[in-house]
Every structure is written in structure tokens, then in C-alpha cells.
C-alpha positions in Angstrom: 20.8 -22.1 16.8 21.6 -25.6 18.4 22.8 -23.9 21.4 19.7 -24.5 24.1 19.7 -22.3 26.4 19.4 -19.6 23.2 16.1 -21.7 21.7 15.1 -21.7 25.5 15.4 -18.0 25.9 13.5 -17.6 22.2 10.8 -19.9 23.2 10.1 -18.0 26.5 10.4 -14.9 25.0 7.8 -15.3 22.1 5.3 -16.9 24.7 5.7 -13.5 26.6 5.1 -11.6 24.0 1.8 -12.6 22.3 -1.0 -14.6 23.4 -0.9 -18.2 20.7 -4.4 -16.7 19.0 -2.2 -13.1 18.3 1.0 -15.1 17.2 -1.5 -17.4 15.0 -2.9 -14.0 13.3 0.3 -12.2 13.0 1.7 -15.2 10.9 -1.3 -15.4 9.0 -0.8 -11.5 8.6 2.8 -12.0 7.3 2.0 -15.0 4.7 -0.7 -12.4 3.0 1.3 -10.1 2.5 2.6 -9.6 -1.0 5.0 -6.8 -2.1 6.5 -7.7 -4.6 5.1 -5.0 -6.6 6.6 -2.4 -4.8 10.1 -3.8 -4.7 11.0 -1.8 -7.7 10.2 1.6 -6.1 12.3 1.5 -3.8 14.6 4.8 -4.2 17.2 4.5 -1.2 20.5 3.0 -0.8 19.9 -1.0 -0.3 21.4 -3.4 1.2 20.0 -7.5 1.2 21.6 -9.9 4.0 20.6 -13.5 3.6 22.4 -16.7 5.5 22.7 -19.3 2.9 21.6 -22.2 5.1 19.2 -20.2 6.2 16.4 -22.7 7.1 13.3 -19.9 7.7 13.1 -18.4 4.6 15.1 -20.0 1.2 17.6 -18.2 0.0 15.9 -17.4 -3.3 13.5 -14.9 -1.9 16.3 -12.7 -0.6 17.9 -12.8 -3.9 14.5 -11.9 -6.2 14.3 -9.2 -3.6 18.0 -7.8 -4.4 17.2 -8.3 -8.2 13.9 -6.2 -7.8 15.3 -3.3 -5.8 17.3 -1.0 -8.4 20.7 -1.0 -7.2 20.6 -3.1 -4.1 23.7 -4.7 -3.0 23.2 -8.4 -2.0 25.5 -10.1 0.2 25.2 -14.0 1.6 26.7 -14.8 4.7 27.5 -18.5 6.1 24.9 -20.2 8.3 21.4 -21.5 9.4 20.2 -18.7 11.4 17.7 -16.4 10.5 17.5 -13.5 13.3 20.9 -11.9 12.7 22.0 -11.6 15.9 21.7 -15.4 16.7 24.8 -17.4 15.3 27.4 -15.2 13.9 26.6 -11.6 14.3 30.0 -10.1 13.9 29.8 -11.4 10.2 26.1 -9.2 9.9 28.3 -6.3 11.7 31.1 -6.4 9.2 28.8 -6.4 6.1 26.5 -3.8 7.3 29.4 -1.4 8.2 31.0 -2.0 4.9 27.7 -1.1 3.1 27.2 1.7 5.0 31.0 3.1 4.7 30.4 2.4 0.6 27.2 4.3 0.5 28.9 7.9 2.2 31.9 7.6 -0.1 29.8 7.3 -3.0 26.7 9.1 -1.9 24.4 8.3 -4.3 21.5 10.6 -3.0 23.5 13.6 -4.7 22.8 12.3 -8.3 19.8 14.1 -9.9 16.7 11.8 -11.0 13.3 12.9 -11.5 10.9 13.6 -8.7 9.2 10.6 -8.2 7.1 9.7 -4.0 5.7 6.5 -3.2 1.6 7.6 -2.9 -1.7 5.8 -2.7 -4.5 7.4 -5.4 -7.9 7.7 -4.9 -10.6 7.7 -7.0 -14.5 8.6 -6.6 -17.4 9.2 -9.0 -21.1 9.4 -8.3 -22.7 6.8 -9.7 -25.9 7.7 -12.2 -25.0 11.5 -12.3 -26.4 11.7 -16.3 -30.0 10.3 -14.7 -30.0 12.3 -11.8 -29.3 15.5 -13.2 -31.7 14.8 -15.8 -34.2 14.1 -13.4 -33.3 17.2 -10.9 -32.8 20.1 -13.8 -30.0 22.1 -13.8 -30.4 24.3 -10.9 -31.3 21.9 -8.2 -27.8 19.6 -10.4 -25.7 22.0 -9.6 -26.6 22.9 -6.4 -26.5 19.0 -5.3 -23.0 18.7 -6.7 -21.8 22.0 -4.8 -22.9 20.3 -1.7 -21.3 16.8 -2.9 -17.9 19.0 -3.3 -18.1 20.7 -0.3 -18.4 17.0 1.6 -15.5 15.3 -0.3 -13.0 18.3 0.2 -14.1 18.3 3.8 -13.4 14.5 4.2 -10.3 15.2 2.2 -8.9 17.8 4.4 -10.0 15.6 7.5 -7.8 12.6 5.9 -4.6 14.6 4.9 -5.8 14.1 0.9 -4.2 16.1 -1.7 -7.0 16.7 -4.6 -5.4 16.6 -7.9 -8.1 16.9 -9.9 -12.0 17.6 -10.1 -13.9 15.9 -13.2 -17.6 17.0 -13.5 -18.6 14.4 -10.4 -15.6 13.0 -10.0 -12.6 13.5 -7.5 -8.9 12.2 -8.1 -6.6 12.6 -4.6 -3.7 11.6 -3.8 -2.5 10.2 0.1 0.7 9.2 1.6 -0.7 6.2 3.5 -3.0 3.7 2.2 -5.0 3.1 5.5 -5.8 7.3 5.5 -7.3 7.0 2.2 -9.1 4.1 2.7 -10.6 5.6 5.5 -11.4 9.0 3.7 -13.5 6.7 0.9 -15.5 5.4 3.8 -15.5 8.7 4.7 -16.6 10.4 1.4 -19.3 7.6 1.1 -21.1 7.4 4.1 -21.0 11.8 4.0 -22.4 12.1 0.7 -25.1 9.3 1.3 -26.9 12.3 3.3 -27.7 13.9 0.1 -29.0 10.7 -1.2 -25.8 10.3 -3.5 -24.2 7.1 -5.0 -20.6 7.1 -5.3 -17.8 4.6 -6.4 -14.2 4.6 -5.5 -11.1 2.8 -6.2 -7.5 3.2 -4.7 -4.0 2.1 -5.8 -0.3 2.7 -4.7 2.5 2.6 -6.3 5.5 5.3 -7.3 3.7 8.6 -9.1 5.6 11.0 -10.9 5.3 14.1 -9.7 4.5 16.7 -12.4 4.1 20.7 -11.4 2.7 19.3 -8.2 0.6 16.6 -9.2 1.3 12.9 -9.3 1.0 11.1 -12.7 2.3 7.7 -14.4 1.5 4.3 -14.5 0.3 3.8 -10.9 -2.5 6.9 -11.3 -4.0 5.1 -14.7 -4.3 1.8 -12.5 -5.9 3.6 -9.9 -8.8 4.9 -12.2 -9.4 1.3 -13.7 -10.0 0.0 -10.3 -12.5 2.4 -9.3 -14.1 2.2 -13.1 -14.8 -1.7 -11.5 -16.6 -0.5 -8.6 -20.1 -1.7 -7.9 -22.4 1.4 -6.9 -21.8 2.0 -3.2 -18.4 -0.2 -3.5 -15.0 0.6 -2.7 -12.3 -1.2 -4.7 -8.2 -1.6 -4.0 -5.8 -3.2 -5.7 -3.8 -6.4 -4.1 -0.8 -3.9 -3.6 -3.2 -1.5 -1.2 -4.8 -4.2 0.9 -1.3 -5.5 1.2 0.3 -2.5 3.0 -2.7 -2.2 5.3 -2.3 -5.6 7.0 -2.6 -4.9 10.3 -4.5 -2.2 10.3 -7.9 -3.6 11.1 -9.4 -2.7 7.8 -11.4 -5.8 6.6 -11.5 -6.9 3.0 -13.9 -9.1 0.7 -12.3 -11.0 -2.3 -13.2 -9.6 -5.9 -10.9 -11.8 -7.5 -8.7 -11.5 -10.6 -9.7 -8.7 -13.2 -8.4 -7.4 -16.3 -8.4 -4.2 -16.4 -8.3 -1.8 -19.5 -4.2 -1.2 -20.6 -2.5 -1.8 -17.4 -2.9 -6.1 -17.2 -4.5 -8.7 -14.7 -5.2 -7.0 -11.2 -6.5 -8.9 -8.0 -8.9 -6.5 -6.4 -10.9 -6.6 -2.7 -13.3 -4.8 -1.6 -13.4 -2.7 1.6 -15.5 -4.7 3.9 -18.6 -2.4 5.5 -18.3 -3.6 8.8 -16.5 -2.4 11.6 -12.6 -2.6 11.3 -11.2 -5.4 13.5 -9.5 -4.8 16.5 
């Protein structure tokens, strides 16, 4: 916008909405978010609008988004303003109205597709379970394992996780929210530590196929590979999970790029043990 009155209003509104520190933190958070890997999982009608001369976000960014979202409609508008209601908002309204009318006419939601869901998967595993079982003996180990399972299931219920499978001493669960999944993993780690048990855990978020009520697919394999990289008492997450919980207060430590068997290279982060940032 070149209207001095509008510019003055925007500056005033920004100053009233946040302190300089909060604004800097918000900007940094936005710069760190990377959801490119999730764009192909979007399964709803999508319209991407971009003003050709936008001076805040390059037009190539929106073109990329439209290419990655299945079936997305891309439309460029004249103008230089980033905020949709500044400049020529009428053109935005027309484009949105035409999109909604087209979607209502074509009714794409009536097409039959395999069941898919965006989920966060959690894998946990007891560290040194074989050695501990040998030391304790069958009876005591079985008793300890039952208590471990009870505590894990208690935390899954608390954080609304869905138990998918239990293989030996490990758990595989899914969540509809990544922040809740991370907090569940921390609670599980703390709960079983009281039993003298150390676990490792890994999380990933992505599109999963629903097969007989259970999640499956590539995202599940990635989650399992992430967990396999974790050290004792460590909770590792993929970069996708870290980006999805931006602003939650959960803190991470960079563990760098790792080549995960069969699923390529992924940037991993460890969940910090300290309190969450305010």
C-alpha cells in the first residue's frame, strides 16, 4: 500500500498488538516453520492466491505451494500488497467466490478415496531390556513389564493417544496432535523412570493410511526409524514434528541430519528436558 493513512494505521495496530520482543519472537518462529513435507497430504479443495508484485513473499513461493497441494487452484492477482484486504480486496473476493461456487458445483468430497488421516506416531522402546530380563529372571521381569505397560497406557489415556501395537517391550501409538504426543512421551519417560526403566522414543507426523482402524504407511516407517536413532532416555522428533509445534513452548536440541534406513535423510531434534518456554 502507498496510502500514508493505511501505513500509519498498520504501524499503530502492530505496536498495540505486541511488544518488540514478542514480535521478534513471532517473526523468528515463522521463519523456522517448514511445512513443505506436509503439503502433499492436504486432501481438501485449496485455492492459492498471490499478488504478482507482492513485496513481502516472492510469487514463486505460492506457485510452489500450489504445485505441491494435490488439485490446488492457483490464481495470480495484480498488485503489490501482501495483506488481502489492502489494495484491491474486491479482486480477492471475486476469486474466492468463484472458487467456492466451483467447488460447490463439482462436489469433489463425494469422490471415493482410501481413508487417510494426518497423524503423529509415537514409538517407545525399553533400553537394555534383554540384559534387564536376564538379571531379574522371568517372573520379576514379567511383573516389571506389566507395570511398565500399565503406566504407558495410563499416559496414553491421559493425552488421548491411541495404542496401535505392543511388541514385546515397545509401544506404537498415534495422536491427532503433535504437541500432545510429545508431552505424552515425556510423561511416559518420567513414569517408567520410577521403575528403574529407561526408554527411547521417536515421533513423526504425516499422512497415514487407515487400515482396519490402524494407521500405516510411510509416515509410520519414518517414525520407527526416528525412534531407532534415539539414545537412552532421549525423545527424538523429525523436523516435521518440530515445525508443527512452533509456538507451543516445547524446546528442542538440534541433532542434525541423519540418514534413516529406507526413508532417506531427515533432520532430527531431541526434546529438551527443561521446562517449556512461556
